[in-house]
N, C-alpha and C positions, 0 to 999 in steps of 0.2 A: 235617363232618357232625355234626348234633346227636345227643345221646344218644337222644332219642325216635325219630329216624329210624333209628338203628342197631337199636333194640329192634324197630321195625316190620319191618325187613328180616329179622331173626332169627326173628320170629314168623311172617312170611310163608313162610319156608323150612320151618318146622315144620308149618305148615298144608298146604303142598304135600305133605309126607310123609304126613300124615293122609289127604289126598284120594287119593293114590296107593294107600295101603293099602286104603281103602274101594273103590276101583275094582278092585283086585286081588281083593277078596272077592266083590264082586257082579257081576263080568263074567267072561267067559272068558279074560281076561288071564292069570290064574293067581295063586293066593295066594302061592306062593313068590317069584315075581318081584316082585309088589307089596310083599311084606314086605322083601325085600332092598333095593329102591329106597327104601322108607320109612325103613328103618334108616339107610341112607346119608344121606338128607336130615336126619334127626335128629342124627346124629353130626356132620355138616357144620355144622348150625346151632349145635351146642354148641361146636364148635371156633371158629367165627366169633364167637360171643358171648364166649368167653374171650379171644380175640385183641383184640376191641374193648373189652373190660372192661365188658360190660353184663350181668353176672350178675343174677339175681333178688335183689331186696332182701328182707331178713328184718326187717321192721318190727315 
């Protein structure tokens, strides 16, 4: 898998976390549940990025 594809997957998981957080804020789902799931997505994407070696570049 190319580096760009790995970055895309990690970004997609992070985006899912943001969407879940917004759904939790603006619907009756509940802020707490949305926050927990969003944090889990963000932590998971960070772990996956580190495992794949696709950390953000500091140019």
